[in-house]
CHARMM-style PDB file with segment names, atoms N, HN, CA, C and O in Angstrom:
ATOM      1  N   MET     1      37.951  12.778   2.079  1.00  0.00      PROA
ATOM      2  CA  MET     1      38.417  11.981   3.200  1.00  0.00      PROA
ATOM      3  C   MET     1      38.879  12.912   4.327  1.00  0.00      PROA
ATOM      4  O   MET     1      39.657  13.838   4.099  1.00  0.00      PROA
ATOM      5  N   ILE     2      38.404  12.661   5.512  1.00  0.00      PROA
ATOM      6  HN  ILE     2      37.772  11.908   5.697  1.00  0.00      PROA
ATOM      7  CA  ILE     2      38.843  13.415   6.688  1.00  0.00      PROA
ATOM      8  C   ILE     2      40.058  12.709   7.278  1.00  0.00      PROA
ATOM      9  O   ILE     2      40.023  11.511   7.558  1.00  0.00      PROA
ATOM     10  N   VAL     3      41.123  13.465   7.461  1.00  0.00      PROA
ATOM     11  HN  VAL     3      41.152  14.438   7.234  1.00  0.00      PROA
ATOM     12  CA  VAL     3      42.368  12.910   8.002  1.00  0.00      PROA
ATOM     13  C   VAL     3      42.513  13.349   9.447  1.00  0.00      PROA
ATOM     14  O   VAL     3      42.416  14.537   9.752  1.00  0.00      PROA
ATOM     15  N   GLN     4      42.744  12.399  10.333  1.00  0.00      PROA
ATOM     16  HN  GLN     4      42.823  11.433  10.085  1.00  0.00      PROA
ATOM     17  CA  GLN     4      42.961  12.680  11.749  1.00  0.00      PROA
ATOM     18  C   GLN     4      44.461  12.723  12.030  1.00  0.00      PROA
ATOM     19  O   GLN     4      45.105  11.681  12.150  1.00  0.00      PROA
ATOM     20  N   TRP     5      45.009  13.924  12.134  1.00  0.00      PROA
ATOM     21  HN  TRP     5      44.486  14.771  12.037  1.00  0.00      PROA
ATOM     22  CA  TRP     5      46.419  14.083  12.479  1.00  0.00      PROA
ATOM     23  C   TRP     5      46.543  14.047  13.989  1.00  0.00      PROA
ATOM     24  O   TRP     5      45.680  14.564  14.698  1.00  0.00      PROA
ATOM     25  N   ARG     6      47.603  13.444  14.482  1.00  0.00      PROA
ATOM     26  HN  ARG     6      48.304  13.023  13.906  1.00  0.00      PROA
ATOM     27  CA  ARG     6      47.824  13.420  15.927  1.00  0.00      PROA
ATOM     28  C   ARG     6      49.311  13.540  16.218  1.00  0.00      PROA
ATOM     29  O   ARG     6      50.160  13.146  15.419  1.00  0.00      PROA
ATOM     30  N   LYS     7      49.598  14.099  17.396  1.00  0.00      PROA
ATOM     31  HN  LYS     7      48.909  14.419  18.045  1.00  0.00      PROA
ATOM     32  CA  LYS     7      50.993  14.201  17.814  1.00  0.00      PROA
ATOM     33  C   LYS     7      51.159  13.541  19.168  1.00  0.00      PROA
ATOM     34  O   LYS     7      50.182  13.262  19.864  1.00  0.00      PROA
ATOM     35  N   SER     8      52.374  13.301  19.521  1.00  0.00      PROA
ATOM     36  HN  SER     8      53.167  13.527  18.956  1.00  0.00      PROA
ATOM     37  CA  SER     8      52.684  12.592  20.759  1.00  0.00      PROA
ATOM     38  C   SER     8      52.174  13.338  21.978  1.00  0.00      PROA
ATOM     39  O   SER     8      52.219  14.567  22.038  1.00  0.00      PROA
ATOM     40  N   SER     9      51.697  12.588  22.934  1.00  0.00      PROA
ATOM     41  HN  SER     9      51.660  11.590  22.885  1.00  0.00      PROA
ATOM     42  CA  SER     9      51.294  13.195  24.200  1.00  0.00      PROA
ATOM     43  C   SER     9      52.502  13.738  24.950  1.00  0.00      PROA
ATOM     44  O   SER     9      52.349  14.501  25.904  1.00  0.00      PROA
ATOM     45  N   ARG    10      53.689  13.355  24.531  1.00  0.00      PROA
ATOM     46  HN  ARG    10      53.813  12.735  23.756  1.00  0.00      PROA
ATOM     47  CA  ARG    10      54.924  13.836  25.150  1.00  0.00      PROA
ATOM     48  C   ARG    10      55.420  15.139  24.527  1.00  0.00      PROA
ATOM     49  O   ARG    10      56.479  15.640  24.906  1.00  0.00      PROA
ATOM     50  N   SER    11      54.680  15.682  23.593  1.00  0.00      PROA
ATOM     51  HN  SER    11      53.820  15.275  23.285  1.00  0.00      PROA
ATOM     52  CA  SER    11      55.138  16.880  22.882  1.00  0.00      PROA
ATOM     53  C   SER    11      55.104  18.126  23.749  1.00  0.00      PROA
ATOM     54  O   SER    11      55.732  19.125  23.397  1.00  0.00      PROA
ATOM     55  N   GLY    12      54.407  18.104  24.851  1.00  0.00      PROA
ATOM     56  HN  GLY    12      53.897  17.293  25.137  1.00  0.00      PROA
ATOM     57  CA  GLY    12      54.364  19.261  25.731  1.00  0.00      PROA
ATOM     58  C   GLY    12      53.222  20.203  25.433  1.00  0.00      PROA
ATOM     59  O   GLY    12      52.793  20.957  26.307  1.00  0.00      PROA
ATOM     60  N   GLY    13      52.725  20.171  24.218  1.00  0.00      PROA
ATOM     61  HN  GLY    13      53.073  19.559  23.508  1.00  0.00      PROA
ATOM     62  CA  GLY    13      51.546  20.943  23.874  1.00  0.00      PROA
ATOM     63  C   GLY    13      51.741  22.417  23.592  1.00  0.00      PROA
ATOM     64  O   GLY    13      50.772  23.096  23.254  1.00  0.00      PROA
ATOM     65  N   THR    14      52.960  22.949  23.716  1.00  0.00      PROA
ATOM     66  HN  THR    14      53.747  22.397  23.990  1.00  0.00      PROA
ATOM     67  CA  THR    14      53.150  24.364  23.414  1.00  0.00      PROA
ATOM     68  C   THR    14      53.481  24.539  21.941  1.00  0.00      PROA
ATOM     69  O   THR    14      54.073  23.657  21.320  1.00  0.00      PROA
ATOM     70  N   SER    15      53.100  25.670  21.390  1.00  0.00      PROA
ATOM     71  HN  SER    15      52.619  26.388  21.894  1.00  0.00      PROA
ATOM     72  CA  SER    15      53.267  25.899  19.955  1.00  0.00      PROA
ATOM     73  C   SER    15      54.717  26.135  19.542  1.00  0.00      PROA
ATOM     74  O   SER    15      55.029  26.054  18.354  1.00  0.00      PROA
ATOM     75  N   ASP    16      55.609  26.424  20.486  1.00  0.00      PROA
ATOM     76  HN  ASP    16      55.356  26.490  21.451  1.00  0.00      PROA
ATOM     77  CA  ASP    16      56.998  26.710  20.118  1.00  0.00      PROA
ATOM     78  C   ASP    16      57.892  25.468  20.118  1.00  0.00      PROA
ATOM     79  O   ASP    16      59.085  25.568  19.832  1.00  0.00      PROA
ATOM     80  N   GLU    17      57.335  24.319  20.432  1.00  0.00      PROA
ATOM     81  HN  GLU    17      56.366  24.239  20.665  1.00  0.00      PROA
ATOM     82  CA  GLU    17      58.121  23.096  20.450  1.00  0.00      PROA
ATOM     83  C   GLU    17      58.107  22.420  19.085  1.00  0.00      PROA
ATOM     84  O   GLU    17      57.080  22.389  18.406  1.00  0.00      PROA
ATOM     85  N   ALA    18      59.258  21.877  18.691  1.00  0.00      PROA
ATOM     86  HN  ALA    18      60.092  21.902  19.243  1.00  0.00      PROA
ATOM     87  CA  ALA    18      59.349  21.137  17.440  1.00  0.00      PROA
ATOM     88  C   ALA    18      58.639  19.803  17.616  1.00  0.00      PROA
ATOM     89  O   ALA    18      58.952  19.037  18.527  1.00  0.00      PROA
ATOM     90  N   CYS    19      57.700  19.537  16.754  1.00  0.00      PROA
ATOM     91  HN  CYS    19      57.446  20.158  16.013  1.00  0.00      PROA
ATOM     92  CA  CYS    19      56.953  18.299  16.862  1.00  0.00      PROA
ATOM     93  C   CYS    19      56.431  17.904  15.488  1.00  0.00      PROA
ATOM     94  O   CYS    19      56.209  18.754  14.626  1.00  0.00      PROA
ATOM     95  N   VAL    20      56.244  16.643  15.304  1.00  0.00      PROA
ATOM     96  HN  VAL    20      56.425  15.953  16.004  1.00  0.00      PROA
ATOM     97  CA  VAL    20      55.621  16.156  14.078  1.00  0.00      PROA
ATOM     98  C   VAL    20      54.268  15.548  14.422  1.00  0.00      PROA
ATOM     99  O   VAL    20      54.017  15.135  15.554  1.00  0.00      PROA
ATOM    100  N   GLU    21      53.421  15.507  13.427  1.00  0.00      PROA
ATOM    101  HN  GLU    21      53.625  15.843  12.508  1.00  0.00      PROA
ATOM    102  CA  GLU    21      52.132  14.853  13.570  1.00  0.00      PROA
ATOM    103  C   GLU    21      52.080  13.713  12.568  1.00  0.00      PROA
ATOM    104  O   GLU    21      52.698  13.786  11.506  1.00  0.00      PROA
ATOM    105  N   VAL    22      51.356  12.674  12.898  1.00  0.00      PROA
ATOM    106  HN  VAL    22      50.854  12.615  13.761  1.00  0.00      PROA
ATOM    107  CA  VAL    22      51.213  11.531  12.000  1.00  0.00      PROA
ATOM    108  C   VAL    22      49.738  11.240  11.787  1.00  0.00      PROA
ATOM    109  O   VAL    22      48.888  11.576  12.612  1.00  0.00      PROA
ATOM    110  N   ALA    23      49.461  10.607  10.657  1.00  0.00      PROA
ATOM    111  HN  ALA    23      50.152  10.334   9.987  1.00  0.00      PROA
ATOM    112  CA  ALA    23      48.087  10.213  10.344  1.00  0.00      PROA
ATOM    113  C   ALA    23      48.135   8.889   9.594  1.00  0.00      PROA
ATOM    114  O   ALA    23      48.944   8.702   8.685  1.00  0.00      PROA
ATOM    115  N   GLY    24      47.262   7.985   9.987  1.00  0.00      PROA
ATOM    116  HN  GLY    24      46.605   8.137  10.725  1.00  0.00      PROA
ATOM    117  CA  GLY    24      47.123   6.732   9.266  1.00  0.00      PROA
ATOM    118  C   GLY    24      46.271   6.977   8.026  1.00  0.00      PROA
ATOM    119  O   GLY    24      45.110   7.372   8.135  1.00  0.00      PROA
ATOM    120  N   LEU    25      46.834   6.747   6.873  1.00  0.00      PROA
ATOM    121  HN  LEU    25      47.777   6.426   6.784  1.00  0.00      PROA
ATOM    122  CA  LEU    25      46.128   6.933   5.610  1.00  0.00      PROA
ATOM    123  C   LEU    25      45.990   5.587   4.927  1.00  0.00      PROA
ATOM    124  O   LEU    25      46.461   4.578   5.451  1.00  0.00      PROA
ATOM    125  N   SER    26      45.379   5.555   3.813  1.00  0.00      PROA
ATOM    126  HN  SER    26      44.996   6.375   3.387  1.00  0.00      PROA
ATOM    127  CA  SER    26      45.159   4.306   3.087  1.00  0.00      PROA
ATOM    128  C   SER    26      46.491   3.704   2.625  1.00  0.00      PROA
ATOM    129  O   SER    26      47.032   4.105   1.594  1.00  0.00      PROA
ATOM    130  N   GLY    27      47.009   2.755   3.382  1.00  0.00      PROA
ATOM    131  HN  GLY    27      46.569   2.430   4.219  1.00  0.00      PROA
ATOM    132  CA  GLY    27      48.231   2.060   3.011  1.00  0.00      PROA
ATOM    133  C   GLY    27      49.529   2.761   3.356  1.00  0.00      PROA
ATOM    134  O   GLY    27      50.601   2.198   3.136  1.00  0.00      PROA
ATOM    135  N   VAL    28      49.470   3.976   3.891  1.00  0.00      PROA
ATOM    136  HN  VAL    28      48.599   4.434   4.069  1.00  0.00      PROA
ATOM    137  CA  VAL    28      50.686   4.715   4.233  1.00  0.00      PROA
ATOM    138  C   VAL    28      50.493   5.463   5.551  1.00  0.00      PROA
ATOM    139  O   VAL    28      49.386   5.543   6.083  1.00  0.00      PROA
ATOM    140  N   VAL    29      51.592   6.006   6.061  1.00  0.00      PROA
ATOM    141  HN  VAL    29      52.492   5.941   5.629  1.00  0.00      PROA
ATOM    142  CA  VAL    29      51.554   6.869   7.234  1.00  0.00      PROA
ATOM    143  C   VAL    29      51.953   8.259   6.772  1.00  0.00      PROA
ATOM    144  O   VAL    29      53.010   8.440   6.167  1.00  0.00      PROA
ATOM    145  N   GLY    30      51.104   9.243   7.060  1.00  0.00      PROA
ATOM    146  HN  GLY    30      50.245   9.096   7.551  1.00  0.00      PROA
ATOM    147  CA  GLY    30      51.415  10.628   6.721  1.00  0.00      PROA
ATOM    148  C   GLY    30      52.176  11.272   7.859  1.00  0.00      PROA
ATOM    149  O   GLY    30      51.910  10.996   9.029  1.00  0.00      PROA
ATOM    150  N   ILE    31      53.137  12.141   7.513  1.00  0.00      PROA
ATOM    151  HN  ILE    31      53.353  12.365   6.562  1.00  0.00      PROA
ATOM    152  CA  ILE    31      53.957  12.839   8.504  1.00  0.00      PROA
ATOM    153  C   ILE    31      53.998  14.313   8.106  1.00  0.00      PROA
ATOM    154  O   ILE    31      54.221  14.637   6.940  1.00  0.00      PROA
ATOM    155  N   ARG    32      53.780  15.213   9.085  1.00  0.00      PROA
ATOM    156  HN  ARG    32      53.599  14.950  10.033  1.00  0.00      PROA
ATOM    157  CA  ARG    32      53.868  16.648   8.811  1.00  0.00      PROA
ATOM    158  C   ARG    32      54.389  17.387  10.035  1.00  0.00      PROA
ATOM    159  O   ARG    32      54.392  16.850  11.143  1.00  0.00      PROA
ATOM    160  N   ASP    33      54.830  18.623   9.826  1.00  0.00      PROA
ATOM    161  HN  ASP    33      54.828  19.060   8.926  1.00  0.00      PROA
ATOM    162  CA  ASP    33      55.310  19.501  10.890  1.00  0.00      PROA
ATOM    163  C   ASP    33      54.107  20.130  11.580  1.00  0.00      PROA
ATOM    164  O   ASP    33      53.278  20.756  10.919  1.00  0.00      PROA
ATOM    165  N   SER    34      53.997  19.976  12.890  1.00  0.00      PROA
ATOM    166  HN  SER    34      54.671  19.468  13.426  1.00  0.00      PROA
ATOM    167  CA  SER    34      52.844  20.509  13.611  1.00  0.00      PROA
ATOM    168  C   SER    34      52.791  22.036  13.577  1.00  0.00      PROA
ATOM    169  O   SER    34      51.713  22.616  13.705  1.00  0.00      PROA
ATOM    170  N   LYS    35      53.943  22.694  13.406  1.00  0.00      PROA
ATOM    171  HN  LYS    35      54.818  22.222  13.302  1.00  0.00      PROA
ATOM    172  CA  LYS    35      53.963  24.156  13.352  1.00  0.00      PROA
ATOM    173  C   LYS    35      53.600  24.685  11.966  1.00  0.00      PROA
ATOM    174  O   LYS    35      53.346  25.880  11.812  1.00  0.00      PROA
ATOM    175  N   ASP    36      53.573  23.816  10.959  1.00  0.00      PROA
ATOM    176  HN  ASP    36      53.780  22.846  11.084  1.00  0.00      PROA
ATOM    177  CA  ASP    36      53.246  24.225   9.593  1.00  0.00      PROA
ATOM    178  C   ASP    36      52.314  23.187   8.968  1.00  0.00      PROA
ATOM    179  O   ASP    36      52.701  22.500   8.022  1.00  0.00      PROA
ATOM    180  N   PRO    37      51.091  23.068   9.488  1.00  0.00      PROA
ATOM    181  CA  PRO    37      50.196  22.004   9.027  1.00  0.00      PROA
ATOM    182  C   PRO    37      49.806  22.096   7.555  1.00  0.00      PROA
ATOM    183  O   PRO    37      49.382  21.100   6.968  1.00  0.00      PROA
ATOM    184  N   ASP    38      49.941  23.268   6.955  1.00  0.00      PROA
ATOM    185  HN  ASP    38      50.285  24.076   7.432  1.00  0.00      PROA
ATOM    186  CA  ASP    38      49.618  23.414   5.537  1.00  0.00      PROA
ATOM    187  C   ASP    38      50.848  23.276   4.649  1.00  0.00      PROA
ATOM    188  O   ASP    38      50.753  23.386   3.426  1.00  0.00      PROA
ATOM    189  N   GLY    39      51.993  23.036   5.259  1.00  0.00      PROA
ATOM    190  HN  GLY    39      52.071  22.946   6.252  1.00  0.00      PROA
ATOM    191  CA  GLY    39      53.237  22.899   4.507  1.00  0.00      PROA
ATOM    192  C   GLY    39      53.404  21.509   3.928  1.00  0.00      PROA
ATOM    193  O   GLY    39      52.433  20.770   3.763  1.00  0.00      PROA
ATOM    194  N   GLY    40      54.633  21.164   3.623  1.00  0.00      PROA
ATOM    195  HN  GLY    40      55.422  21.764   3.756  1.00  0.00      PROA
ATOM    196  CA  GLY    40      54.942  19.873   3.023  1.00  0.00      PROA
ATOM    197  C   GLY    40      54.612  18.707   3.936  1.00  0.00      PROA
ATOM    198  O   GLY    40      54.585  18.831   5.161  1.00  0.00      PROA
ATOM    199  N   ARG    41      54.368  17.594   3.313  1.00  0.00      PROA
ATOM    200  HN  ARG    41      54.390  17.493   2.319  1.00  0.00      PROA
ATOM    201  CA  ARG    41      54.044  16.363   4.043  1.00  0.00      PROA
ATOM    202  C   ARG    41      54.781  15.200   3.420  1.00  0.00      PROA
ATOM    203  O   ARG    41      55.134  15.233   2.241  1.00  0.00      PROA
ATOM    204  N   LEU    42      55.007  14.183   4.209  1.00  0.00      PROA
ATOM    205  HN  LEU    42      54.720  14.157   5.167  1.00  0.00      PROA
ATOM    206  CA  LEU    42      55.605  12.946   3.719  1.00  0.00      PROA
ATOM    207  C   LEU    42      54.587  11.830   3.839  1.00  0.00      PROA
ATOM    208  O   LEU    42      53.720  11.851   4.712  1.00  0.00      PROA
ATOM    209  N   ALA    43      54.703  10.868   2.961  1.00  0.00      PROA
ATOM    210  HN  ALA    43      55.408  10.851   2.252  1.00  0.00      PROA
ATOM    211  CA  ALA    43      53.897   9.652   3.060  1.00  0.00      PROA
ATOM    212  C   ALA    43      54.852   8.482   2.922  1.00  0.00      PROA
ATOM    213  O   ALA    43      55.545   8.352   1.912  1.00  0.00      PROA
ATOM    214  N   VAL    44      54.888   7.632   3.938  1.00  0.00      PROA
ATOM    215  HN  VAL    44      54.326   7.738   4.758  1.00  0.00      PROA
ATOM    216  CA  VAL    44      55.794   6.480   3.928  1.00  0.00      PROA
ATOM    217  C   VAL    44      54.995   5.217   4.240  1.00  0.00      PROA
ATOM    218  O   VAL    44      53.912   5.280   4.823  1.00  0.00      PROA
ATOM    219  N   SER    45      55.535   4.093   3.851  1.00  0.00      PROA
ATOM    220  HN  SER    45      56.414   4.041   3.378  1.00  0.00      PROA
ATOM    221  CA  SER    45      54.862   2.823   4.158  1.00  0.00      PROA
ATOM    222  C   SER    45      54.875   2.584   5.661  1.00  0.00      PROA
ATOM    223  O   SER    45      55.690   3.151   6.387  1.00  0.00      PROA
ATOM    224  N   GLY    46      53.976   1.751   6.106  1.00  0.00      PROA
ATOM    225  HN  GLY    46      53.313   1.290   5.516  1.00  0.00      PROA
ATOM    226  CA  GLY    46      53.948   1.395   7.520  1.00  0.00      PROA
ATOM    227  C   GLY    46      55.258   0.780   7.978  1.00  0.00      PROA
ATOM    228  O   GLY    46      55.720   1.037   9.090  1.00  0.00      PROA
ATOM    229  N   ALA    47      55.861  -0.042   7.105  1.00  0.00      PROA
ATOM    230  HN  ALA    47      55.486  -0.250   6.201  1.00  0.00      PROA
ATOM    231  CA  ALA    47      57.145  -0.672   7.441  1.00  0.00      PROA
ATOM    232  C   ALA    47      58.238   0.376   7.589  1.00  0.00      PROA
ATOM    233  O   ALA    47      59.030   0.316   8.530  1.00  0.00      PROA
ATOM    234  N   ALA    48      58.290   1.333   6.672  1.00  0.00      PROA
ATOM    235  HN  ALA    48      57.646   1.381   5.908  1.00  0.00      PROA
ATOM    236  CA  ALA    48      59.309   2.387   6.748  1.00  0.00      PROA
ATOM    237  C   ALA    48      59.108   3.239   7.994  1.00  0.00      PROA
ATOM    238  O   ALA    48      60.080   3.642   8.633  1.00  0.00      PROA
ATOM    239  N   PHE    49      57.861   3.515   8.341  1.00  0.00      PROA
ATOM    240  HN  PHE    49      57.072   3.188   7.822  1.00  0.00      PROA
ATOM    241  CA  PHE    49      57.585   4.286   9.547  1.00  0.00      PROA
ATOM    242  C   PHE    49      58.044   3.532  10.781  1.00  0.00      PROA
ATOM    243  O   PHE    49      58.594   4.129  11.706  1.00  0.00      PROA
ATOM    244  N   GLY    50      57.824   2.222  10.802  1.00  0.00      PROA
ATOM    245  HN  GLY    50      57.377   1.736  10.050  1.00  0.00      PROA
ATOM    246  CA  GLY    50      58.289   1.402  11.918  1.00  0.00      PROA
ATOM    247  C   GLY    50      59.793   1.460  12.089  1.00  0.00      PROA
ATOM    248  O   GLY    50      60.294   1.542  13.210  1.00  0.00      PROA
ATOM    249  N   VAL    51      60.517   1.417  10.976  1.00  0.00      PROA
ATOM    250  HN  VAL    51      60.110   1.350  10.064  1.00  0.00      PROA
ATOM    251  CA  VAL    51      61.982   1.524  11.024  1.00  0.00      PROA
ATOM    252  C   VAL    51      62.381   2.894  11.554  1.00  0.00      PROA
ATOM    253  O   VAL    51      63.281   2.997  12.388  1.00  0.00      PROA
ATOM    254  N   LEU    52      61.721   3.947  11.081  1.00  0.00      PROA
ATOM    255  HN  LEU    52      60.990   3.864  10.404  1.00  0.00      PROA
ATOM    256  CA  LEU    52      62.008   5.303  11.555  1.00  0.00      PROA
ATOM    257  C   LEU    52      61.820   5.401  13.062  1.00  0.00      PROA
ATOM    258  O   LEU    52      62.682   5.940  13.757  1.00  0.00      PROA
ATOM    259  N   VAL    53      60.719   4.893  13.571  1.00  0.00      PROA
ATOM    260  HN  VAL    53      60.019   4.455  13.006  1.00  0.00      PROA
ATOM    261  CA  VAL    53      60.446   4.940  15.015  1.00  0.00      PROA
ATOM    262  C   VAL    53      61.523   4.189  15.792  1.00  0.00      PROA
ATOM    263  O   VAL    53      61.988   4.673  16.824  1.00  0.00      PROA
ATOM    264  N   GLU    54      61.923   3.024  15.314  1.00  0.00      PROA
ATOM    265  HN  GLU    54      61.545   2.631  14.476  1.00  0.00      PROA
ATOM    266  CA  GLU    54      62.974   2.258  16.002  1.00  0.00      PROA
ATOM    267  C   GLU    54      64.308   2.999  16.006  1.00  0.00      PROA
ATOM    268  O   GLU    54      65.021   2.992  17.009  1.00  0.00      PROA
ATOM    269  N   GLU    55      64.645   3.634  14.894  1.00  0.00      PROA
ATOM    270  HN  GLU    55      64.067   3.641  14.078  1.00  0.00      PROA
ATOM    271  CA  GLU    55      65.894   4.404  14.827  1.00  0.00      PROA
ATOM    272  C   GLU    55      65.854   5.581  15.799  1.00  0.00      PROA
ATOM    273  O   GLU    55      66.858   5.895  16.439  1.00  0.00      PROA
ATOM    274  N   ILE    56      64.714   6.220  15.906  1.00  0.00      PROA
ATOM    275  HN  ILE    56      63.899   5.965  15.386  1.00  0.00      PROA
ATOM    276  CA  ILE    56      64.565   7.328  16.861  1.00  0.00      PROA
ATOM    277  C   ILE    56      64.717   6.818  18.288  1.00  0.00      PROA
ATOM    278  O   ILE    56      65.431   7.423  19.087  1.00  0.00      PROA
ATOM    279  N   LYS    57      64.056   5.716  18.616  1.00  0.00      PROA
ATOM    280  HN  LYS    57      63.475   5.224  17.966  1.00  0.00      PROA
ATOM    281  CA  LYS    57      64.136   5.151  19.965  1.00  0.00      PROA
ATOM    282  C   LYS    57      65.559   4.775  20.342  1.00  0.00      PROA
ATOM    283  O   LYS    57      65.955   4.913  21.499  1.00  0.00      PROA
ATOM    284  N   ARG    58      66.320   4.307  19.384  1.00  0.00      PROA
ATOM    285  HN  ARG    58      65.998   4.195  18.444  1.00  0.00      PROA
ATOM    286  CA  ARG    58      67.713   3.902  19.643  1.00  0.00      PROA
ATOM    287  C   ARG    58      68.674   5.085  19.677  1.00  0.00      PROA
ATOM    288  O   ARG    58      69.856   4.917  19.977  1.00  0.00      PROA
ATOM    289  N   GLY    59      68.171   6.282  19.370  1.00  0.00      PROA
ATOM    290  HN  GLY    59      67.211   6.418  19.126  1.00  0.00      PROA
ATOM    291  CA  GLY    59      69.023   7.477  19.409  1.00  0.00      PROA
ATOM    292  C   GLY    59      69.907   7.638  18.201  1.00  0.00      PROA
ATOM    293  O   GLY    59      70.809   8.475  18.210  1.00  0.00      PROA
ATOM    294  N   ARG    60      69.679   6.873  17.174  1.00  0.00      PROA
ATOM    295  HN  ARG    60      68.946   6.193  17.167  1.00  0.00      PROA
ATOM    296  CA  ARG    60      70.545   6.914  15.995  1.00  0.00      PROA
ATOM    297  C   ARG    60      70.335   8.152  15.140  1.00  0.00      PROA
ATOM    298  O   ARG    60      71.133   8.430  14.244  1.00  0.00      PROA
ATOM    299  N   LEU    61      69.278   8.893  15.405  1.00  0.00      PROA
ATOM    300  HN  LEU    61      68.630   8.668  16.132  1.00  0.00      PROA
ATOM    301  CA  LEU    61      69.008  10.092  14.611  1.00  0.00      PROA
ATOM    302  C   LEU    61      69.173  11.364  15.428  1.00  0.00      PROA
ATOM    303  O   LEU    61      68.833  12.452  14.963  1.00  0.00      PROA
ATOM    304  N   ASP    62      69.697  11.232  16.651  1.00  0.00      PROA
ATOM    305  HN  ASP    62      69.973  10.348  17.029  1.00  0.00      PROA
ATOM    306  CA  ASP    62      69.913  12.408  17.494  1.00  0.00      PROA
ATOM    307  C   ASP    62      70.961  13.308  16.872  1.00  0.00      PROA
ATOM    308  O   ASP    62      71.923  12.848  16.257  1.00  0.00      PROA
ATOM    309  N   ARG    63      70.751  14.595  17.047  1.00  0.00      PROA
ATOM    310  HN  ARG    63      69.969  14.969  17.546  1.00  0.00      PROA
ATOM    311  CA  ARG    63      71.752  15.561  16.576  1.00  0.00      PROA
ATOM    312  C   ARG    63      72.944  15.542  17.512  1.00  0.00      PROA
ATOM    313  O   ARG    63      72.814  15.331  18.718  1.00  0.00      PROA
ATOM    314  N   LEU    64      74.072  15.760  16.941  1.00  0.00      PROA
ATOM    315  HN  LEU    64      74.177  15.931  15.962  1.00  0.00      PROA
ATOM    316  CA  LEU    64      75.299  15.812  17.755  1.00  0.00      PROA
ATOM    317  C   LEU    64      75.582  17.214  18.199  1.00  0.00      PROA
ATOM    318  OT1 LEU    64      76.572  17.454  18.891  1.00  0.00      PROA
TER     319      LEU     64
END
């Protein structure tokens, strides 16, 4: 299976920026670090990913 990873168009495109990439997989959403594409990955349900995105948008996961 070929996986199409993509990152936000707002990421800036430089290699030194912290960014994640996501991929739609069979029944789940894959998440990985764009700076370490061969490293660890997460797989979460579409519903869990939706909650994560909403929490990010609301600023609830911002570092203090």
